[in-house]
PAFIRO-935962 format. One record per atom (N, C-alpha, C): residue in three letters; y, x, z. Coordinates in pm, whole numbers, plus 50000, padded with zeros to 5 digits. Layout:
! PAFIRO-935962
ALAYXZ
...
***
This chain:
! PAFIRO-935962
UNK641587824747828
UNK640917815547930
UNK640037828847982
UNK639547820948136
UNK638887829248196
UNK637417826948183
UNK636907837448193
UNK635157836848168
UNK634517842248285
UNK633057836548306
UNK632247836448383
UNK631177848448290
UNK630857860548375
UNK630267869048353
UNK628387865648437
UNK627697860248314
UNK626257856748400
UNK625587867948361
UNK624537876148450
UNK623587883748409
UNK622267874248416
UNK621377876248360
UNK619787870448322
UNK619237880948266
UNK617507878048351
UNK616567884948257
UNK615487878448235
UNK615867858648218
UNK615517852848117
UNK614497844048217
UNK614277846048393
UNK613207847148439
UNK613767836848473
UNK613297823948570
UNK613357811248596
UNK614107812548748
UNK614347823848827
UNK615627825048916
UNK617237827048791
UNK617227833548672
UNK617927837248637
UNK618497821148531
UNK617777815348540
UNK617857800848490
UNK619107793848578
UNK618267790148714
UNK618387784048755
UNK620037793348793
UNK620327803748796
UNK621897808548827
UNK622457809248686
UNK621737808748561
UNK622677805748470
UNK622987790548483
UNK622717774648512
UNK623017765948554
UNK623637764048620
UNK623817770648770
UNK624827773648842
UNK626097775248793
UNK626167785548720
UNK627657792448660
UNK628107782848544
UNK626857774748485
UNK628037762448386
UNK628237759548469
UNK627717749048536
UNK628477739648612
UNK630017746048697
UNK630117754248699
UNK631127757048813
UNK632377761348676
UNK631417764548534
UNK632477767748408
UNK633157752948418
UNK632577744248403
UNK633207729448385
UNK634167729548487
UNK634217732048580
UNK634927728348711
UNK636587737448709
UNK635877749948628
UNK636947763248633
UNK637397759548495
UNK637297756048414
UNK637597753548257
UNK637607765948215
UNK636337773648217
UNK636247785748183
UNK635277787748134
UNK635017799948042
UNK633687798347900
UNK632697807848015
UNK631797809547927
UNK630557819447998
UNK629967827847924
UNK629747839347981
UNK629597853847847
UNK628227854847945
UNK626737854847856
UNK625757861147914
UNK625347875747883
UNK625027878747995
UNK624347896747973
UNK622997899048008
UNK622047901947901
UNK620827907747987
UNK620837915247994
UNK620057914848176
UNK620097925748232
UNK618637929748259
UNK618337944648272
UNK616867952248322
UNK616817964348423
UNK616317968148513
UNK616207980148577
UNK615247987648498
UNK614367978148389
UNK613757990548329
UNK614867996648188
UNK614978010348150
UNK615488008848042
UNK614868004347902
UNK615988001747819
UNK615497991847707
UNK614608000647608
UNK614298016047597
UNK613618018447485
UNK612288023547568
UNK611878019147663
UNK610548023747735
UNK609768017547686
UNK609028026247679
UNK607778023747605
UNK606428020747706
UNK605938008847659
UNK604158004347732
UNK603498008147623
UNK602168015747714
UNK601708021047656
UNK599878010047682
UNK599568002447586
UNK598337993647568
UNK597698000647447
UNK595988003747564
UNK594508007047441
UNK595328018847387
UNK595878026247401
UNK596448041747378
UNK597328043147295
UNK597998028347267
UNK599268025847145
UNK600408025347216
UNK601658032947159
UNK602518025047223
UNK603028012447205
UNK603928008747228
UNK604577994947235
UNK605837987947274
UNK606797985347233
UNK607767983047291
UNK608307972447298
UNK609287970147413
UNK609397959847504
UNK610307951047404
UNK610407938647411
UNK610777927247340
UNK612407931447295
UNK613007928147180
UNK614747932647173
UNK615217923647210
UNK616057925547338
UNK616797922347466
UNK617987912347387
UNK618377915347243
UNK619757908347180
UNK619077895247114
UNK617677896747067
UNK617567883247016
UNK616777873047103
UNK616247878647218
UNK615837870747390
UNK617217862247394
UNK618007876747390
UNK619797866947471
UNK620207855147386
UNK620197857547265
UNK620647850447170
UNK619777837447157
UNK618457834847213
UNK617807826747177
UNK617897818947317
UNK618317826847426
UNK618377818747553
UNK620037811247519
UNK620967816947516
UNK621797814947516
UNK621807802847426
UNK621467797747340
UNK621387788347215
UNK620457774547315
UNK619577780147387
UNK618587769947467
UNK619507762147575
UNK620137773647673
UNK620817767047773
UNK622297760247739
UNK623077762847621
UNK623597753347560
UNK623627739347503
UNK622287735347431
UNK621607728747406
UNK621137718547518
UNK620467723847640
UNK620477718947763
UNK621547711447844
UNK622987721847831
UNK623907716247889
UNK624427701647793
UNK624837701747649
UNK624977690447615
UNK624467680447637
UNK622747681347630
UNK621927670947681
UNK622087666647792
UNK622617676347912
UNK622467669448053
UNK624507663348088
UNK625057662847993
UNK627027662947963
UNK626617645647895
UNK627537638947990
UNK627937625847883
UNK628877631447762
UNK628197618247674
UNK629237624847552
UNK631037630647533
UNK631117632547486
UNK632757636647486
UNK633297646647597
UNK632407645747676
UNK632817656847790
UNK633007671447726
UNK634067678347782
UNK634187691747802
UNK633797696147879
UNK633017708547766
UNK631977716447789
UNK632397732147795
UNK631877737947873
UNK632537754347876
UNK631537756947743
UNK632707768347674
UNK631797776247542
UNK631027788847599
UNK629897788647579
UNK628727800947609
UNK628457809047434
UNK628357821747531
UNK628467833147455
UNK627377844247500
UNK627127852947394
UNK626657866847477
UNK626667878547415
UNK626907889347477
UNK627367899447479
UNK625477912247412
UNK626207914947311
UNK624917922947281
UNK624437934247286
UNK625157940547390
UNK624657956747455
UNK624197955647602
UNK623587964847585
UNK622437960947729
UNK621287969247719
UNK620327961347789
UNK620107953047879
UNK620567967748038
UNK620467979948021
UNK621107985648118
UNK622227984748226
UNK622117983448370
UNK623457981648416
UNK624857989148368
UNK624688000948391
UNK626068010348319
UNK626348004848190
UNK625778002448143
UNK626567996547947
UNK626617977048013
UNK626357969748089
UNK626767957648093
UNK627797956848181
UNK628267968748280
UNK629357968448403
UNK630457973948294
UNK630157986348246
UNK631287989048147
UNK632017976748042
UNK631287966548003
UNK631757955847913
UNK632457948947963
UNK632157945648094
UNK632347938148147
UNK633967940448249
UNK633847951748295
UNK635087953148329
UNK636217961648219
UNK635667963548122
UNK636887963747992
UNK637187948847984
UNK636897940047964
UNK636877924947951
UNK638107919148048
UNK639497920047985
UNK640237911948108
UNK640207900248115
UNK639407892148034
UNK638977875448040
UNK638117876548188
UNK637337882848229
UNK636307882948308
UNK636507876948493
UNK636577867348533
UNK637017868148675
UNK636067865048760
UNK634717865948719
UNK633707867348818
UNK632477871048773
UNK631337875248790
UNK630237876748825
UNK629327870448826
UNK628237864848811
UNK627107855048864
UNK625797864148852
UNK625327868548918
UNK623507871548948
UNK622737862949068
UNK622197868749031
UNK620687860949128
UNK619347872949246
UNK619067865049300
UNK618337879349381
UNK616897877849245
UNK616777891249221
UNK615317892249148
UNK613697898549206
UNK612987897149139
UNK611607895349189
UNK611397887349259
UNK610667889449393
UNK610307880749494
UNK611337883349629
UNK612547887149585
UNK613837893249666
UNK614027876149722
UNK614587875049853
UNK615367866349904
UNK616947872149872
UNK617827864949942
UNK618887864549898
UNK619597878249987
UNK619247879450121
UNK619727893150198
UNK619067905350139
UNK617987905350134
UNK617397915250096
UNK617907923049936
UNK617787913049811
UNK618797915149712
UNK619857923249768
UNK620987914249837
UNK622197921749825
UNK622377933749923
UNK621457936549950
UNK621467948250024
UNK620437963749936
UNK619997955249848
UNK619317962949746
UNK620157971749671
UNK619577981249581
UNK620117990949472
UNK620627983849373
UNK620107975149321
UNK620847968649206
UNK621907963349254
UNK622187949649320
UNK623157945649338
UNK624137954849405
UNK623787960849488
UNK624907974649501
UNK625377982849395
UNK624797982749299
UNK625537991649228
UNK626737983849139
UNK626487969549141
UNK627267957349036
UNK628217950449133
UNK628217953049259
UNK629477950749360
UNK630037965449392
UNK629017976949376
UNK630377988249380
UNK631177988849272
UNK630937985049143
UNK631197985549015
UNK632517974949028
UNK631927966649043
UNK632857949249006
UNK634407955449069
UNK635487947948996
UNK636777947249013
UNK636967933549034
UNK635577919848996
UNK636057909149039
UNK635187903549105
UNK635317889149175
UNK634357884449268
UNK632767885849189
UNK631527887149295
UNK630447886949232
UNK629497875349290
UNK629197868049249
UNK628497856849355
UNK626607861749310
UNK626097859449390
UNK624657855949389
UNK624257844149454
UNK623237839249355
UNK622247824049358
UNK621657824549397
UNK621107819149496
UNK619637821049522
UNK618477806049422
UNK617687808749458
UNK617087798049338
UNK616927786649445
UNK616987785449563
UNK616927774349626
UNK618917768049663
UNK619197773049558
UNK620247766149594
UNK620737754349498
UNK621667746049550
UNK621637731349500
UNK622697734149369
UNK622397728149264
UNK623737731149164
UNK624827716649211
UNK626077716849249
UNK626347706649335
UNK628097716449294
UNK628867706049319
UNK630437710349380
UNK630507711149494
UNK631607724949505
UNK631637728849675
UNK632587720649725
UNK631677716049870
UNK632737709249926
UNK633517717950098
UNK632617727750128
UNK633197739150207
UNK632407745950175
UNK633417758750184
UNK633777774950148
UNK633527777550290
UNK632797787150329
UNK633237797250454
UNK633557810150446
UNK634607816350471
UNK634767829850473
UNK634687834050614
UNK633577848950593
UNK633157855250709
UNK634827864150725
UNK635557862550835
UNK636487875850832
UNK636037886050968
UNK636207889250916
UNK636287911450982
UNK637737915951101
UNK638607902951075
UNK640087905551099
UNK640997914651093
UNK640557922050963
UNK640847931650884
UNK642057925350817
UNK643097935350781
UNK644477931150720
UNK644087924050565
UNK643427933050479
UNK643187926250411
UNK642237912750358
UNK642427907250481
UNK641477894050460
UNK642337883050451
UNK643527879950420
UNK644587874150351
UNK644727872650225
UNK644487888650164
UNK644497886450020
UNK643297879049989
UNK641807883950063
UNK640737874950008
UNK641137862449980
UNK641567856350136
UNK641527840650145
UNK642347836450015
UNK643427844349994
UNK643947837449884
UNK643387832349744
UNK642817844449752
UNK641847850249618
UNK640637836049580
UNK640107832149717
UNK639787817649730
UNK640097804849693
UNK641757807649663
UNK642667797649648
UNK642047784749523
UNK641577796149431
UNK641367790749310
UNK640257783849333
UNK639477783249354
UNK638047779849386
UNK638367767549465
UNK638907765949553
UNK639457753649649
UNK640307743749572
UNK641167748549515
UNK641407741549432
UNK640607732749310
UNK639767744049219
UNK638697737149142
UNK637897723249203
UNK637567727049294
UNK636847717749397
UNK636667707949460
UNK637987708949531
UNK638757700649599
UNK638277706249751
UNK638077721449759
UNK636727723849887
UNK637427723849989
UNK637457728150097
UNK637877730250228
UNK637587747750265
UNK637987754450342
UNK638307763850383
UNK637667768850524
UNK636797773650518
UNK636877776150733
UNK636777790350732
UNK637497800950792
UNK637817810450848
UNK637227812550976
UNK636347820450933
UNK635487820651094
UNK635287835851141
UNK635527839551283
UNK634827850351281
UNK634097851051371
UNK632917858151316
UNK631617856051463
UNK632387870151587
UNK632097866351686
UNK633197869051806
UNK631917875651914
UNK631477891151898
UNK630207894451999
UNK631087891552138
UNK632307896152156
UNK632937895052283
UNK633987888052312
UNK633547874352356
UNK635167869152317
UNK636047864752466
UNK635327879152558
UNK636117879652641
UNK637497889552645
UNK636877900552512
UNK638017908952488
UNK639777904352478
UNK640357908452507
UNK641917905352520
UNK642587909352350
UNK641587923652315
UNK642137925552184
UNK641827918052078
UNK640577913452086
UNK639847903451941
UNK640797892251946
UNK641087885952101
UNK641697870152095
UNK642967871252036
UNK643347885352058
UNK645157880951966
UNK644797887751866
UNK644047892851785
UNK643727898451622
UNK643467881051549
UNK642877872551674
UNK642357859151571
UNK643527848951588
UNK644127852151733
UNK645527842951707
UNK646297846851582
UNK646547861351555
UNK647367860851462
UNK647097860451317
UNK645717859951292
UNK644937857351133
UNK645237841151185
UNK644927835251251
UNK645067820351244
UNK646837820151225
UNK647667823351293
UNK649247818351237
UNK649427827351085
UNK648767836751104
UNK649097838150899
UNK648387832450825
UNK647147825750842
UNK646837814750779
UNK647817806650724
UNK648927797350818
UNK649427785650806
UNK650617792950755
UNK651037804950797
UNK652937808350807
UNK652497818550630
UNK651737822750588
UNK651787835050486
UNK651137829950362
UNK650197821050414
UNK649037811950276
UNK650197798950235
UNK650347796150089
UNK650797786150083
UNK649597780650008
UNK648817774150094
UNK648027760150053
UNK647487755850156
UNK646487748650120
UNK646117740150259
UNK644927738150263
UNK644257726850331
UNK642827729450384
UNK641817740550410
UNK642337745650485
UNK641417753750529
UNK641837759250700
UNK641117761950772
UNK641397760950904
UNK640037774050967
UNK640767782951088
UNK640117788751133
UNK639217785351287
UNK637777793751260
UNK636947787151367
UNK636627801951417
UNK636877805551579
UNK636197819551648
UNK635167812551659
UNK633767820051634
UNK632897820251667
UNK631977824251786
UNK631817822351884
UNK631127833851973
UNK629277835151934
UNK629207847551948
UNK628027851751901
UNK627437862851947
UNK627317858052085
UNK626467869352198
UNK625117866452206
UNK625027855552115
UNK623087855952138
UNK622347867152133
UNK621107873152158
UNK620447882052120
UNK619997881651967
UNK619177867051954
UNK618587865351799
UNK620047858851736
UNK620707867451614
UNK621367861751552
UNK620827847551463
UNK621377838151404
UNK621017832851291
UNK622327827551179
UNK621947818151113
UNK623107812251039
UNK623367799551045
UNK623287797051151
UNK623627779851237
UNK625057774351211
UNK625727791551236
UNK627417787051251
UNK627707779651081
UNK627137789250989
UNK627587779350861
UNK627987762250851
UNK627097759850989
UNK626797742950966
UNK628397734051031
UNK629327743551132
UNK629877738651210
UNK630657735251099
UNK630817715351173
UNK631457706751112
UNK630847699351089
UNK630817705750886
UNK629647701750787
UNK628837712650732
UNK628007714250676
UNK627087722650580
UNK627977726850481
UNK628207738050512
UNK628737750050392
UNK627757752350296
UNK628737753050162
UNK627937749950017
UNK628117760950021
UNK629117775950004
UNK629327788949957
UNK629657797950099
UNK629357806650116
UNK629207818450189
UNK630127832050132
UNK631727832450138
UNK632237843750114
UNK632567856650215
UNK632647864950146
UNK632387879750210
UNK633107890850135
UNK633837902850246
UNK634437910550150
UNK633487923150156
UNK633807932950039
UNK633047941250034
UNK633467950250172
UNK631997954650218
UNK632387962650333
UNK631157978650340
UNK631277989550352
UNK630537994750386
UNK629117994050419
UNK628127999250320
UNK626617993650310
UNK626607988150456
UNK626878001250551
UNK625948000450720
UNK626717979650788
UNK627767982650722
UNK628117968150780
UNK627867957950706
UNK627357956950589
UNK626667946850490
UNK625567946850551
UNK624567952650602
UNK623037954350640
UNK623527947850763
UNK624147952550877
UNK624387946850972
UNK624367927950958
UNK625097925450887
UNK625617913250840
UNK624717904550804
UNK623837909550690
UNK622927898450610
UNK621867902850709
UNK621327910750794
UNK620017914850841
UNK620217902750990
UNK621307897351028
UNK621227888151161
UNK619807880151140
UNK619637872851064
UNK618557863851037
UNK617007867451106
UNK617167881651060
UNK615847886851086
UNK615247889651233
UNK614387888551242
UNK613807887151363
UNK611907890251385
UNK611737893651497
UNK609987901051480
UNK609497889951476
UNK609647878851501
UNK609187862851517
UNK609167859551389
UNK610377858051359
UNK611217846751263
UNK612387853651179
UNK612237846151060
UNK613537853350995
UNK614227836550933
UNK615147840350961
UNK616477829850892
UNK616877830450770
UNK616457822350653
UNK616707828950549
UNK618337823550524
UNK619187826750420
UNK620647821250417
UNK620147816350269
UNK620357804950243
UNK619477796550127
UNK620817790750052
UNK622187798850049
UNK623117792550005
UNK624107803749901
UNK624567800449794
UNK625227812749732
UNK626417820549840
UNK626337831149805
UNK627347842749842
UNK628337849449745
UNK629577849249797
UNK630297857249657
UNK630907867049788
UNK630677876949707
UNK631217889849770
UNK632517896049672
UNK633577896849736
UNK635167894949730
UNK635327910049717
UNK635797918449619
UNK636177933649642
UNK637367938149702
UNK637447946649808
UNK638407950549887
UNK639427951549778
UNK640767949149816
UNK642027948849749
UNK643037961449809
UNK643667970849718
UNK644637979849765
UNK645357972249850
***
């Protein structure tokens, strides 16, 4: 059975991401496997009044957290409803141990994480912790902001770079589209609509979508992106987007994309979950 790996540090933000993952698991008929994550080494000592004291045992915390989340799921569900199994992984909480365990588990098909501390989604995605997770992962990584509503996806937006591997990434989203009966908007942010080469590449991608992918429910949009001040309003073309999908790119390109809502006078925050798809050979 497919398994969703969920990273948690027991904060309210990670609780929300866990709830989001459990909701997805019900629709996907998947299991949930919880991992305790920390950027602080597990054996780090804290000095209090000159005496060493140790951080709480992450395994016991994780076991208790798993039990509480499972009980909450039962209490929020109808009697007899098919619920995802919840389990926890005992090793951790350092990223290298967690990612090694995830990559060795062939049943895991998605990793769910959350913006840590006070970071907004864009800051977290561009930060060191998330980059380490994304760089290591061979499965999609879903980042859930604390303001994301726990509900079914009705519309998914895929930000195309007009690369040859876009079709493979779009096909990879087919499972989510089917599980949630969602539509998929394949969007290209066109900074030079008059460029003949870009026009040709957009037409080719649009043709390939209909000729090479054996699924429905998707459509292509070329979105003029010529304004000096960038924002995320394009996500609401036709109707509001519930999930944004992007393919992993070099860090400079990822930074350019996710910083599009930041300006000297105002910041346009992205408030929906983002799924980062690994580059496929």
